[in-house]
N, C-alpha and C positions, 0 to 999 in steps of 0.2 A: 512318588515312589514308595514311601512308606505305607500308603494305603494298599498299593499293589503287593507289597511283602507281607503285609497283614492278612490279605486275602489269602495268598498262598499258605501261610502258616495256618489258617483256619481250615482250608482243605486238607492239608497233611494231617492235621490232628483228627479230622473226621474220617480220613482213611484209616488211621491208626485205631481209632475207637471202634469202627465199624468194618473191621477187615472182612467178617463174614459176608457182609452186604456186598462189598466191593467183589469179593471172590464169585458171588451169586450172579452179579451183574456180568462179570467177564465170561462166566460159564455160558450165560445166557447168549451174549454176543458171539462167541465161538460156535455155539450149537447153531445159531441163526445164520452165520456165515457158512457152515458146511452144509446146511440144507438149501441155501441160495446158490451155491457155488455152481451146480448142474446148470442152473437156468442162467446164470451170468456167463458161463462158459458157451452155452448154446448161442447167446447174443454176439458174444466175441468170435467164436469159431463154430459157425453153423454146419450142420450135417448136410444141407441142401442150399444151394445158392441158384437163383433163377437170373439169367442174363438175357437182355434183348438188344437188337442192333442199335438201339438209341444209346447203350451205355457207352461211356467214354473208354478208350484204351487203358487209361488209368484204372477205372473201376474193373475192367476185365482182368488186368494183371493182378490187382489187389484180391480178387475172387480166389486165385490160385494160392495166394498167401494166407487168406482167411479161412479158407475151407477146412474142416476138421479131417484128419487122416481117415481114410476110407470113406469120405463123403462124396457127395455128386454135385457136379456143375452141369446144369441144364441149359441149353441154348435154344431160345424160341427161333422160329423161322426168320430168315433174312441173312444179310451178309455182314461179317465182322472184320474189320481192318486193323492190323497190327503191324508196327514196323520195328519190332524188337524180338530177340529169342525170348521164350518163356521157359524158365527153369523150374521144373516140378520136382520138389523135394519131399513129398510125401505121397502116399498111394491114394488114388481118387478115381472117380468115374467121370469121363467128360462125354456128354450125349446130346445129340440134336434131338429135341422132343416133337417138334412138329413141322410139316412142310419140308422146304429145302433150306438146310443150313450150310453156309460156306464161310470159311475162314480163308482171307487172302493176306499174304505178307509179300515183303520184298526180299524173297529168298532167305527167310528165317525159319527157325526150328522151334518145335515143342521138344524140350530135352528132359527126359525122365531120369532122375538120379534118386529114386526112392525105393528102399526096400519094401516088399509087399506086392500085392497085386493091383494093377491098375487097368482101366478099360476106356477105349476110345470107340464110339459107335455112331453111325448114322450121319457123318459129317463129310462135306466135300472140301478139300484143301487146295488152293491155288497158289502156285509158287511157294510152297511151304513143305517143310520136311518133319518127319518124327525121328528122333534119335533117342534110343533107349541104351543107357549106360549103366543102369542098375535096376534090379528088380525084374517082376514079370509084367509085360503089357500085352493086353489082348486088343487087336484093332479089327473090327469087323464092320462090313457094310458101309466102307468109306470110299470116296473117290480122291484121286491126288492127279493133278493136272499141272504141267509145267511146260514152257516153251523151250525146251533144249537144256534144261538146267546142267550144271557141272557137279551135281552131288546126287546122293541116293533119295529116294522118296522115304523110304524106311530103312533105318540103319540100327542093327543091333550090335553092340561092341562090349568088350570086356567079358564080364560073366552073366551078362544079362540075358533074358529070355523073352522072346516075341512071338506072338501067334497071330497071323494074319489070315483073315477069312472073308471070302466074298467081297473083295475090294476090287476096284478098276483103277489102274496105275498107269499113266501115259506121259511120255515126254521128258523123263529124267536121264541122268547119266546111267544110273541102275535103278531097277523098280524097287526090289527087295534085297537088302544085302546084310550078311553077317559075318564077322570076322573076329580074330583072336579066340575067346573060348565061349562065344555066344552061342545060344540054342535057338534056332528058327523053326517054326512050324507054319507052313504055308498051304492053305487048302482053298480051292475053288475060286481062284484070283484070275483077273485078266491083266496082263502086263503087255504093253505094246509100245513100239516106237521109242525105245530107250536107245541112247547112244551105245553102251557097252553090253548090258545084260538085262534080262527080265527079272530072274531069281538067281542069286549066286551066294556061295559060302566060300570063305577064304580062311587060310591058316587053320587053326584048330576048331573053328566052328563046326557044328554039327546039327543035325535035325531031321525033319520029315517034310517032304514036299509031295503033294499028290493032288490031282484034278485041276491043275492050273492051265491057263491057256496063254502062251507067250508067242507074240507075233512081231514081225519086222525087227 
């Protein structure tokens, strides 16, 4: 113990005698940290994450947590199976990048709760819904299919804004639905074989609907 105490006393004496050198070392370390921080941040929160059907559900869910705000999650061709809701709390882009990309759940939802602009593109959803509770979400060139589900395929609520364009939506309770103070824009979609309605606005919801085909 006396040797350890003596060693610490020696270090403390050196720090006191060479304070300028210690300050220089600290300045160097801080500068190095500031330079390296963007690269470390990129490793921890990347701007682009590539996923494939071989990835586990845990990996897929972690991707939504790890992605940097306004980053892109790219899904390679194939089927993805998820058995839980995915809560999205940062603006992002979710896109199928090659071939046919499908996401199947047991009547679960992608729930957007992020301020800012998000996008969903070129994905087929089976027994799955998208619920927008906050922010602006643009959904384009997607397919939604369910076997008589008791929920809406796309639901905008609260003060959220959703734009749905060139999608095909079949077999839900409602195809596209907006309520409360949500804003809905729906262009050139096909909504068919729903229990209640193809496209509907309720309460104080408002928006623009044009060029859609609603059948059955």
